[in-house]
N, CA and C atoms as a LAMMPS dump frame, in Angstrom:
ITEM: TIMESTEP
0
ITEM: NUMBER OF ATOMS
585
ITEM: BOX BOUNDS ff ff ff
-5.0000000000000000e+02 5.0000000000000000e+02
-5.0000000000000000e+02 5.0000000000000000e+02
-5.0000000000000000e+02 5.0000000000000000e+02
ITEM: ATOMS id mol type element x y z
1 1 1 N 31.468 22.837 393.656
2 1 2 C 30.631 22.444 392.542
3 1 3 C 29.201 22.919 392.823
4 2 1 N 28.611 23.595 391.848
5 2 2 C 27.268 24.178 392.009
6 2 3 C 26.222 23.106 392.286
7 3 1 N 26.38 21.949 391.652
8 3 2 C 25.426 20.85 391.841
9 3 3 C 25.416 20.382 393.303
10 4 1 N 26.61 20.261 393.904
11 4 2 C 26.719 19.855 395.308
12 4 3 C 26.076 20.885 396.229
13 5 1 N 26.315 22.183 395.955
14 5 2 C 25.753 23.23 396.796
15 5 3 C 24.238 23.232 396.706
16 6 1 N 23.708 23.064 395.504
17 6 2 C 22.252 23.016 395.324
18 6 3 C 21.66 21.845 396.105
19 7 1 N 22.335 20.695 396.05
20 7 2 C 21.876 19.518 396.782
21 7 3 C 21.906 19.782 398.286
22 8 1 N 22.998 20.358 398.764
23 8 2 C 23.128 20.66 400.19
24 8 3 C 22.064 21.663 400.635
25 9 1 N 21.774 22.627 399.777
26 9 2 C 20.726 23.602 400.104
27 9 3 C 19.373 22.904 400.238
28 10 1 N 19.1 21.956 399.353
29 10 2 C 17.833 21.223 399.425
30 10 3 C 17.753 20.373 400.692
31 11 1 N 18.848 19.725 401.024
32 11 2 C 18.879 18.907 402.244
33 11 3 C 18.655 19.793 403.467
34 12 1 N 19.311 20.948 403.482
35 12 2 C 19.147 21.883 404.592
36 12 3 C 17.687 22.338 404.699
37 13 1 N 17.059 22.626 403.558
38 13 2 C 15.66 23.072 403.554
39 13 3 C 14.736 21.959 404.042
40 14 1 N 15.011 20.725 403.655
41 14 2 C 14.209 19.603 404.147
42 14 3 C 14.31 19.522 405.665
43 15 1 N 15.506 19.703 406.197
44 15 2 C 15.691 19.694 407.65
45 15 3 C 14.875 20.781 408.328
46 16 1 N 14.846 21.968 407.717
47 16 2 C 14.047 23.065 408.278
48 16 3 C 12.557 22.719 408.263
49 17 1 N 12.104 22.113 407.171
50 17 2 C 10.689 21.746 407.064
51 17 3 C 10.313 20.663 408.071
52 18 1 N 11.217 19.724 408.29
53 18 2 C 10.954 18.684 409.294
54 18 3 C 10.804 19.317 410.669
55 19 1 N 11.648 20.306 410.987
56 19 2 C 11.52 21.008 412.267
57 19 3 C 10.175 21.726 412.364
58 20 1 N 9.731 22.306 411.251
59 20 2 C 8.424 22.979 411.247
60 20 3 C 7.302 21.975 411.504
61 21 1 N 7.403 20.787 410.902
62 21 2 C 6.392 19.753 411.119
63 21 3 C 6.348 19.368 412.591
64 22 1 N 7.519 19.229 413.206
65 22 2 C 7.582 18.864 414.631
66 22 3 C 6.912 19.91 415.516
67 23 1 N 6.857 21.149 415.034
68 23 2 C 6.281 22.215 415.862
69 23 3 C 4.8 22.471 415.575
70 24 1 N 4.163 21.665 414.728
71 24 2 C 2.734 21.829 414.465
72 24 3 C 1.966 21.547 415.756
73 25 1 N 1.121 22.49 416.133
74 25 2 C 0.399 22.387 417.404
75 25 3 C -0.649 21.283 417.399
76 26 1 N -1.365 21.133 416.305
77 26 2 C -2.439 20.137 416.212
78 26 3 C -1.836 18.74 416.09
79 27 1 N -2.035 17.868 417.104
80 27 2 C -1.413 16.536 417.072
81 27 3 C -1.886 15.683 415.897
82 28 1 N -3.143 15.841 415.481
83 28 2 C -3.659 15.061 414.353
84 28 3 C -2.988 15.449 413.05
85 29 1 N -2.852 16.754 412.827
86 29 2 C -2.192 17.253 411.611
87 29 3 C -0.714 16.865 411.629
88 30 1 N -0.073 16.996 412.791
89 30 2 C 1.335 16.627 412.915
90 30 3 C 1.518 15.142 412.61
91 31 1 N 0.662 14.292 413.153
92 31 2 C 0.758 12.841 412.927
93 31 3 C 0.526 12.503 411.454
94 32 1 N -0.473 13.13 410.833
95 32 2 C -0.755 12.873 409.412
96 32 3 C 0.397 13.329 408.528
97 33 1 N 0.98 14.475 408.854
98 33 2 C 2.104 14.997 408.077
99 33 3 C 3.304 14.064 408.19
100 34 1 N 3.565 13.586 409.406
101 34 2 C 4.676 12.655 409.606
102 34 3 C 4.425 11.336 408.866
103 35 1 N 3.188 10.875 408.895
104 35 2 C 2.856 9.641 408.179
105 35 3 C 3.047 9.822 406.679
106 36 1 N 2.656 10.99 406.158
107 36 2 C 2.861 11.287 404.742
108 36 3 C 4.349 11.268 404.402
109 37 1 N 5.169 11.926 405.235
110 37 2 C 6.615 11.948 404.991
111 37 3 C 7.19 10.533 405.012
112 38 1 N 6.781 9.729 405.992
113 38 2 C 7.298 8.367 406.097
114 38 3 C 6.861 7.523 404.912
115 39 1 N 5.613 7.712 404.477
116 39 2 C 5.11 6.963 403.316
117 39 3 C 5.905 7.298 402.06
118 40 1 N 6.219 8.587 401.873
119 40 2 C 7.032 8.988 400.724
120 40 3 C 8.44 8.392 400.817
121 41 1 N 9.019 8.418 402.02
122 41 2 C 10.347 7.819 402.212
123 41 3 C 10.309 6.322 401.893
124 42 1 N 9.291 5.628 402.379
125 42 2 C 9.169 4.193 402.12
126 42 3 C 9.015 3.915 400.626
127 43 1 N 8.205 4.725 399.948
128 43 2 C 7.998 4.559 398.506
129 43 3 C 9.307 4.777 397.759
130 44 1 N 9.992 5.875 398.053
131 44 2 C 11.256 6.157 397.387
132 44 3 C 12.294 5.077 397.68
133 45 1 N 12.334 4.616 398.914
134 45 2 C 13.276 3.556 399.279
135 45 3 C 13.012 2.274 398.503
136 46 1 N 11.743 1.904 398.361
137 46 2 C 11.383 0.696 397.608
138 46 3 C 11.762 0.827 396.143
139 47 1 N 11.51 2.009 395.573
140 47 2 C 11.845 2.236 394.16
141 47 3 C 13.359 2.197 393.957
142 48 1 N 14.109 2.85 394.852
143 48 2 C 15.573 2.817 394.733
144 48 3 C 16.111 1.392 394.864
145 49 1 N 15.567 0.653 395.82
146 49 2 C 16.026 -0.725 396.012
147 49 3 C 15.748 -1.568 394.776
148 50 1 N 14.55 -1.427 394.223
149 50 2 C 14.201 -2.183 393.014
150 50 3 C 15.082 -1.76 391.841
151 51 1 N 15.363 -0.458 391.738
152 51 2 C 16.234 0.041 390.666
153 51 3 C 17.619 -0.6 390.76
154 52 1 N 18.174 -0.664 391.954
155 52 2 C 19.478 -1.29 392.135
156 52 3 C 19.428 -2.782 391.833
157 53 1 N 18.318 -3.439 392.183
158 53 2 C 18.15 -4.863 391.855
159 53 3 C 18.171 -5.074 390.346
160 54 1 N 17.43 -4.24 389.614
161 54 2 C 17.372 -4.36 388.149
162 54 3 C 18.756 -4.118 387.551
163 55 1 N 19.456 -3.114 388.055
164 55 2 C 20.803 -2.823 387.554
165 55 3 C 21.733 -3.996 387.83
166 56 1 N 21.656 -4.568 389.029
167 56 2 C 22.562 -5.675 389.38
168 56 3 C 22.27 -6.935 388.568
169 57 1 N 21.03 -7.086 388.101
170 57 2 C 20.669 -8.256 387.289
171 57 3 C 21.367 -8.266 385.932
172 58 1 N 21.953 -7.132 385.539
173 58 2 C 22.672 -7.083 384.26
174 58 3 C 24.077 -7.669 384.374
175 59 1 N 24.445 -8.116 385.565
176 59 2 C 25.748 -8.752 385.757
177 59 3 C 26.835 -7.773 386.137
178 60 1 N 28.047 -8.081 385.709
179 60 2 C 29.222 -7.292 386.097
180 60 3 C 29.096 -5.808 385.742
181 61 1 N 28.592 -5.443 384.547
182 61 2 C 28.441 -4.002 384.267
183 61 3 C 27.498 -3.318 385.259
184 62 1 N 26.456 -4.012 385.668
185 62 2 C 25.52 -3.451 386.642
186 62 3 C 26.156 -3.272 388
187 63 1 N 26.926 -4.264 388.422
188 63 2 C 27.62 -4.179 389.718
189 63 3 C 28.606 -3.008 389.69
190 64 1 N 29.329 -2.843 388.577
191 64 2 C 30.261 -1.725 388.447
192 64 3 C 29.523 -0.388 388.511
193 65 1 N 28.345 -0.328 387.885
194 65 2 C 27.555 0.902 387.916
195 65 3 C 27.092 1.222 389.343
196 66 1 N 26.671 0.202 390.065
197 66 2 C 26.248 0.413 391.455
198 66 3 C 27.429 0.902 392.295
199 67 1 N 28.609 0.329 392.071
200 67 2 C 29.809 0.792 392.785
201 67 3 C 30.092 2.25 392.447
202 68 1 N 29.941 2.611 391.178
203 68 2 C 30.17 3.996 390.76
204 68 3 C 29.151 4.927 391.417
205 69 1 N 27.906 4.502 391.475
206 69 2 C 26.88 5.304 392.151
207 69 3 C 27.223 5.475 393.631
208 70 1 N 27.739 4.424 394.244
209 70 2 C 28.131 4.486 395.648
210 70 3 C 29.277 5.447 395.887
211 71 1 N 30.083 5.706 394.865
212 71 2 C 31.198 6.631 394.987
213 71 3 C 30.841 8.071 394.665
214 72 1 N 29.654 8.291 394.118
215 72 2 C 29.234 9.653 393.79
216 72 3 C 28.836 10.373 395.071
217 73 1 N 29.362 11.592 395.294
218 73 2 C 29.101 12.263 396.571
219 73 3 C 27.624 12.534 396.849
220 74 1 N 26.832 12.795 395.834
221 74 2 C 25.415 13.08 396.051
222 74 3 C 24.616 11.785 396.178
223 75 1 N 24.802 10.886 395.24
224 75 2 C 24.05 9.631 395.249
225 75 3 C 24.402 8.801 396.479
226 76 1 N 25.671 8.824 396.857
227 76 2 C 26.121 8.048 398.01
228 76 3 C 25.328 8.375 399.266
229 77 1 N 25.138 9.654 399.532
230 77 2 C 24.399 10.068 400.723
231 77 3 C 22.964 9.567 400.727
232 78 1 N 22.335 9.583 399.561
233 78 2 C 20.954 9.094 399.465
234 78 3 C 20.918 7.58 399.671
235 79 1 N 21.892 6.866 399.093
236 79 2 C 21.948 5.416 399.284
237 79 3 C 22.165 5.067 400.752
238 80 1 N 22.985 5.846 401.442
239 80 2 C 23.194 5.631 402.882
240 80 3 C 21.883 5.859 403.63
241 81 1 N 21.182 6.948 403.281
242 81 2 C 19.92 7.292 403.938
243 81 3 C 18.931 6.128 403.877
244 82 1 N 18.89 5.444 402.746
245 82 2 C 17.938 4.347 402.571
246 82 3 C 18.533 2.977 402.899
247 83 1 N 19.752 2.953 403.398
248 83 2 C 20.379 1.682 403.752
249 83 3 C 20.708 0.828 402.538
250 84 1 N 21.003 1.469 401.401
251 84 2 C 21.232 0.739 400.151
252 84 3 C 22.639 0.916 399.594
253 85 1 N 23.511 1.555 400.332
254 85 2 C 24.866 1.783 399.816
255 85 3 C 25.555 0.436 399.611
256 86 1 N 26.309 0.294 398.495
257 86 2 C 26.965 -0.998 398.24
258 86 3 C 28.048 -1.352 399.26
259 87 1 N 28.605 -0.358 399.934
260 87 2 C 29.628 -0.613 400.954
261 87 3 C 29.038 -0.396 402.338
262 88 1 N 29.455 -1.236 403.29
263 88 2 C 29.02 -0.993 404.658
264 88 3 C 29.792 0.209 405.215
265 89 1 N 29.378 0.695 406.356
266 89 2 C 29.954 1.9 406.934
267 89 3 C 31.455 1.775 407.16
268 90 1 N 31.894 0.662 407.712
269 90 2 C 33.321 0.476 407.985
270 90 3 C 34.144 0.566 406.704
271 91 1 N 33.654 -0.052 405.634
272 91 2 C 34.355 -0.022 404.345
273 91 3 C 34.41 1.396 403.8
274 92 1 N 33.32 2.145 403.933
275 92 2 C 33.298 3.532 403.449
276 92 3 C 34.312 4.379 404.215
277 93 1 N 34.412 4.162 405.528
278 93 2 C 35.382 4.909 406.34
279 93 3 C 36.798 4.571 405.901
280 94 1 N 37.093 3.288 405.757
281 94 2 C 38.446 2.871 405.379
282 94 3 C 38.821 3.396 403.993
283 95 1 N 37.883 3.382 403.055
284 95 2 C 38.147 3.92 401.717
285 95 3 C 38.412 5.417 401.78
286 96 1 N 37.659 6.129 402.611
287 96 2 C 37.861 7.578 402.752
288 96 3 C 39.246 7.872 403.319
289 97 1 N 39.671 7.097 404.305
290 97 2 C 41.003 7.278 404.889
291 97 3 C 42.07 7.036 403.828
292 98 1 N 41.9 5.991 403.032
293 98 2 C 42.877 5.685 401.979
294 98 3 C 42.937 6.808 400.941
295 99 1 N 41.768 7.401 400.615
296 99 2 C 41.736 8.493 399.626
297 99 3 C 42.473 9.733 400.123
298 100 1 N 42.43 9.997 401.414
299 100 2 C 43.015 11.23 401.949
300 100 3 C 44.493 11.067 402.321
301 101 1 N 44.98 9.845 402.416
302 101 2 C 46.365 9.609 402.834
303 101 3 C 47.4 10.33 401.97
304 102 1 N 47.302 10.287 400.636
305 102 2 C 48.327 10.978 399.836
306 102 3 C 48.386 12.482 400.107
307 103 1 N 47.261 13.113 400.27
308 103 2 C 47.22 14.553 400.552
309 103 3 C 47.858 14.846 401.907
310 104 1 N 47.567 14.013 402.897
311 104 2 C 48.136 14.23 404.231
312 104 3 C 49.65 13.995 404.248
313 105 1 N 50.102 13.032 403.44
314 105 2 C 51.55 12.779 403.369
315 105 3 C 52.282 14.02 402.862
316 106 1 N 51.659 14.724 401.921
317 106 2 C 52.263 15.963 401.408
318 106 3 C 52.395 17 402.516
319 107 1 N 51.549 16.91 403.521
320 107 2 C 51.594 17.835 404.655
321 107 3 C 52.453 17.289 405.793
322 108 1 N 53.133 16.175 405.539
323 108 2 C 54 15.597 406.56
324 108 3 C 53.25 14.81 407.621
325 109 1 N 52.097 14.248 407.258
326 109 2 C 51.27 13.509 408.224
327 109 3 C 50.976 12.109 407.733
328 110 1 N 50.74 11.252 408.679
329 110 2 C 50.266 9.893 408.406
330 110 3 C 48.984 9.687 409.201
331 111 1 N 47.998 9.051 408.586
332 111 2 C 46.746 8.76 409.28
333 111 3 C 46.505 7.263 409.218
334 112 1 N 45.955 6.754 410.29
335 112 2 C 45.666 5.324 410.376
336 112 3 C 44.324 5.144 411.082
337 113 1 N 43.498 4.267 410.514
338 113 2 C 42.224 3.938 411.153
339 113 3 C 42.504 2.886 412.224
340 114 1 N 42.287 3.244 413.483
341 114 2 C 42.515 2.32 414.59
342 114 3 C 41.296 1.443 414.837
343 115 1 N 40.121 2.043 414.65
344 115 2 C 38.883 1.325 414.947
345 115 3 C 37.777 1.897 414.079
346 116 1 N 36.969 1.009 413.535
347 116 2 C 35.796 1.433 412.784
348 116 3 C 34.799 0.291 412.832
349 117 1 N 34.006 0.284 413.881
350 117 2 C 32.971 -0.739 413.98
351 117 3 C 31.821 -0.22 414.824
352 118 1 N 30.645 -0.665 414.458
353 118 2 C 29.408 -0.285 415.145
354 118 3 C 29.258 1.226 415.264
355 119 1 N 29.691 1.944 414.231
356 119 2 C 29.49 3.383 414.202
357 119 3 C 30.521 4.203 414.937
358 120 1 N 31.478 3.543 415.584
359 120 2 C 32.522 4.254 416.313
360 120 3 C 33.784 4.237 415.461
361 121 1 N 34.263 5.435 415.115
362 121 2 C 35.453 5.553 414.275
363 121 3 C 36.533 6.261 415.087
364 122 1 N 37.702 5.639 415.097
365 122 2 C 38.828 6.22 415.824
366 122 3 C 40.034 6.209 414.897
367 123 1 N 40.586 7.402 414.647
368 123 2 C 41.759 7.554 413.799
369 123 3 C 42.904 8.095 414.621
370 124 1 N 44.121 7.822 414.164
371 124 2 C 45.281 8.455 414.767
372 124 3 C 46.065 9.14 413.657
373 125 1 N 46.578 10.309 413.979
374 125 2 C 47.364 11.091 413.025
375 125 3 C 48.724 11.349 413.645
376 126 1 N 49.756 11.083 412.882
377 126 2 C 51.115 11.416 413.293
378 126 3 C 51.582 12.555 412.396
379 127 1 N 51.95 13.669 413.006
380 127 2 C 52.403 14.835 412.25
381 127 3 C 53.895 15.004 412.413
382 128 1 N 54.467 15.735 411.492
383 128 2 C 55.882 16.054 411.589
384 128 3 C 56.12 16.937 412.807
385 129 1 N 57.354 16.946 413.302
386 129 2 C 57.643 17.682 414.537
387 129 3 C 57.541 19.193 414.372
388 130 1 N 57.502 19.681 413.13
389 130 2 C 57.462 21.127 412.924
390 130 3 C 56.096 21.601 412.429
391 131 1 N 55.08 20.796 412.562
392 131 2 C 53.738 21.221 412.127
393 131 3 C 53.216 22.294 413.071
394 132 1 N 52.512 23.266 412.505
395 132 2 C 52.001 24.354 413.341
396 132 3 C 50.554 24.079 413.739
397 133 1 N 50.052 24.86 414.697
398 133 2 C 48.698 24.678 415.207
399 133 3 C 47.642 24.802 414.129
400 134 1 N 47.82 25.746 413.195
401 134 2 C 46.815 25.903 412.138
402 134 3 C 46.824 24.7 411.206
403 135 1 N 47.991 24.07 411.03
404 135 2 C 48.06 22.867 410.219
405 135 3 C 47.237 21.751 410.872
406 136 1 N 47.371 21.595 412.186
407 136 2 C 46.616 20.565 412.899
408 136 3 C 45.113 20.81 412.751
409 137 1 N 44.702 22.079 412.86
410 137 2 C 43.281 22.4 412.696
411 137 3 C 42.81 22.097 411.284
412 138 1 N 43.633 22.408 410.291
413 138 2 C 43.288 22.137 408.89
414 138 3 C 43.174 20.64 408.65
415 139 1 N 44.125 19.903 409.192
416 139 2 C 44.105 18.444 409.023
417 139 3 C 42.855 17.86 409.676
418 140 1 N 42.541 18.308 410.88
419 140 2 C 41.348 17.821 411.582
420 140 3 C 40.088 18.125 410.754
421 141 1 N 39.958 19.354 410.29
422 141 2 C 38.769 19.741 409.517
423 141 3 C 38.666 18.93 408.232
424 142 1 N 39.799 18.728 407.58
425 142 2 C 39.807 17.961 406.337
426 142 3 C 39.402 16.509 406.584
427 143 1 N 39.978 15.898 407.615
428 143 2 C 39.64 14.506 407.942
429 143 3 C 38.173 14.359 408.324
430 144 1 N 37.692 15.265 409.176
431 144 2 C 36.282 15.197 409.578
432 144 3 C 35.375 15.31 408.365
433 145 1 N 35.673 16.241 407.459
434 145 2 C 34.857 16.424 406.264
435 145 3 C 34.825 15.183 405.396
436 146 1 N 35.992 14.591 405.168
437 146 2 C 36.083 13.399 404.324
438 146 3 C 35.333 12.225 404.956
439 147 1 N 35.509 12.027 406.252
440 147 2 C 34.866 10.896 406.928
441 147 3 C 33.353 11.077 406.976
442 148 1 N 32.883 12.27 407.355
443 148 2 C 31.437 12.486 407.438
444 148 3 C 30.78 12.467 406.06
445 149 1 N 31.496 12.887 405.019
446 149 2 C 30.944 12.788 403.666
447 149 3 C 30.763 11.323 403.272
448 150 1 N 31.756 10.503 403.599
449 150 2 C 31.697 9.084 403.225
450 150 3 C 30.753 8.288 404.107
451 151 1 N 30.638 8.674 405.377
452 151 2 C 29.847 7.892 406.328
453 151 3 C 29.077 8.814 407.266
454 152 1 N 28.03 9.47 406.746
455 152 2 C 27.259 10.369 407.609
456 152 3 C 26.518 9.632 408.714
457 153 1 N 26.488 8.315 408.632
458 153 2 C 25.78 7.498 409.602
459 153 3 C 26.654 7.047 410.773
460 154 1 N 27.902 7.564 410.873
461 154 2 C 28.718 7.16 412.016
462 154 3 C 28.153 7.74 413.304
463 155 1 N 28.431 7.071 414.4
464 155 2 C 27.955 7.491 415.714
465 155 3 C 28.923 8.495 416.337
466 156 1 N 30.224 8.204 416.241
467 156 2 C 31.22 9.112 416.794
468 156 3 C 32.516 9.006 416.006
469 157 1 N 33.264 10.116 416.009
470 157 2 C 34.559 10.178 415.333
471 157 3 C 35.567 10.786 416.298
472 158 1 N 36.645 10.054 416.553
473 158 2 C 37.726 10.54 417.402
474 158 3 C 38.998 10.549 416.568
475 159 1 N 39.681 11.694 416.573
476 159 2 C 40.952 11.813 415.858
477 159 3 C 42.022 12.09 416.897
478 160 1 N 42.896 11.118 417.085
479 160 2 C 43.962 11.23 418.083
480 160 3 C 45.239 11.722 417.423
481 161 1 N 46.061 12.418 418.194
482 161 2 C 47.381 12.804 417.723
483 161 3 C 47.507 14.238 417.264
484 162 1 N 46.41 14.976 417.238
485 162 2 C 46.492 16.372 416.796
486 162 3 C 46.501 17.343 417.962
487 163 1 N 45.804 17.024 419.036
488 163 2 C 45.683 17.958 420.158
489 163 3 C 46.921 17.989 421.035
490 164 1 N 47.573 16.842 421.188
491 164 2 C 48.696 16.785 422.114
492 164 3 C 50.03 17.036 421.425
493 165 1 N 49.978 17.659 420.259
494 165 2 C 51.177 17.913 419.477
495 165 3 C 52.089 18.926 420.178
496 166 1 N 53.38 18.599 420.272
497 166 2 C 54.355 19.495 420.891
498 166 3 C 55.415 19.816 419.846
499 167 1 N 55.664 21.097 419.643
500 167 2 C 56.683 21.505 418.685
501 167 3 C 58.005 21.624 419.435
502 168 1 N 59.02 20.935 418.936
503 168 2 C 60.311 20.988 419.606
504 168 3 C 61.361 21.508 418.633
505 169 1 N 62.365 22.172 419.162
506 169 2 C 63.453 22.659 418.333
507 169 3 C 63.131 23.982 417.664
508 170 1 N 64.163 24.577 417.077
509 170 2 C 64.024 25.858 416.402
510 170 3 C 63.512 25.643 414.988
511 171 1 N 62.551 26.476 414.588
512 171 2 C 62.03 26.439 413.231
513 171 3 C 62.109 27.855 412.684
514 172 1 N 62.759 28.008 411.556
515 172 2 C 62.868 29.33 410.945
516 172 3 C 61.478 29.833 410.58
517 173 1 N 61.244 31.123 410.792
518 173 2 C 59.939 31.714 410.544
519 173 3 C 59.484 31.512 409.11
520 174 1 N 60.378 31.712 408.128
521 174 2 C 59.963 31.549 406.733
522 174 3 C 59.589 30.103 406.426
523 175 1 N 60.242 29.145 407.07
524 175 2 C 59.906 27.737 406.899
525 175 3 C 58.531 27.423 407.492
526 176 1 N 58.255 27.978 408.663
527 176 2 C 56.977 27.777 409.326
528 176 3 C 55.839 28.367 408.503
529 177 1 N 56.016 29.582 408.003
530 177 2 C 54.994 30.241 407.186
531 177 3 C 54.754 29.445 405.915
532 178 1 N 55.802 28.977 405.262
533 178 2 C 55.66 28.201 404.035
534 178 3 C 54.923 26.899 404.301
535 179 1 N 55.229 26.238 405.416
536 179 2 C 54.57 24.976 405.77
537 179 3 C 53.082 25.177 405.992
538 180 1 N 52.719 26.212 406.734
539 180 2 C 51.306 26.493 407.003
540 180 3 C 50.577 26.913 405.739
541 181 1 N 51.226 27.7 404.881
542 181 2 C 50.599 28.135 403.625
543 181 3 C 50.352 26.94 402.722
544 182 1 N 51.312 26.011 402.64
545 182 2 C 51.142 24.816 401.826
546 182 3 C 50.005 23.964 402.361
547 183 1 N 49.911 23.802 403.663
548 183 2 C 48.845 22.996 404.256
549 183 3 C 47.491 23.612 403.965
550 184 1 N 47.38 24.92 404.07
551 184 2 C 46.111 25.592 403.819
552 184 3 C 45.733 25.465 402.354
553 185 1 N 46.695 25.64 401.433
554 185 2 C 46.43 25.514 400.012
555 185 3 C 45.991 24.098 399.673
556 186 1 N 46.712 23.098 400.182
557 186 2 C 46.35 21.701 399.922
558 186 3 C 44.963 21.39 400.439
559 187 1 N 44.612 21.904 401.617
560 187 2 C 43.291 21.644 402.2
561 187 3 C 42.208 22.26 401.346
562 188 1 N 42.445 23.474 400.857
563 188 2 C 41.455 24.121 399.999
564 188 3 C 41.243 23.33 398.727
565 189 1 N 42.341 22.887 398.119
566 189 2 C 42.25 22.093 396.887
567 189 3 C 41.584 20.767 397.161
568 190 1 N 41.925 20.139 398.28
569 190 2 C 41.377 18.819 398.614
570 190 3 C 39.935 18.859 399.024
571 191 1 N 39.475 19.933 399.693
572 191 2 C 38.101 19.961 400.21
573 191 3 C 37.093 20.045 399.096
574 192 1 N 37.46 20.58 397.923
575 192 2 C 36.496 20.662 396.824
576 192 3 C 36.286 19.332 396.155
577 193 1 N 37.266 18.431 396.19
578 193 2 C 37.112 17.184 395.482
579 193 3 C 37.068 15.969 396.372
580 194 1 N 37.348 16.121 397.639
581 194 2 C 37.37 14.954 398.522
582 194 3 C 35.961 14.635 398.968
583 195 1 N 35.52 13.394 398.771
584 195 2 C 34.228 12.957 399.239
585 195 3 C 34.256 11.522 399.556
């Protein structure tokens, strides 16, 4: 989606500018620039918080709107940045896992959240016995993308069950190729809409 790419480009540019500010030689100018950035962040955070308060005062329709904003891939990230997301981090992780489960089942995998607290997320994935190495890499990339999109504030993410995969038994080449092609196609389709 062009809107998402434009947003990501802006976020990337902000990161570059912050690095430039950190490299300003004059300590007074660097301190003033950082204070300006923090003041703008504080102002925007206060306005966003007040906006959500006003919306929530409308009752159930307002609460539903805030939930919808929390589910939007662009707005969600900003709400997380300001500590205003309607869901806590653990809930966002669990919802992301639930959203990706149907896609993974089509690839012959099951995912389960083992732990999600204090920023530490640990998942386990069980794959079919005939999954290929590229499928495991695709599944890992897809899971990481979905989790980091939903909870960019996590401290660590561990995905168990993909690295120690052992393929046993004979698998016909055409079956293996079809399985890997399906996994790659599903991942491509899922990565554009999964957030």
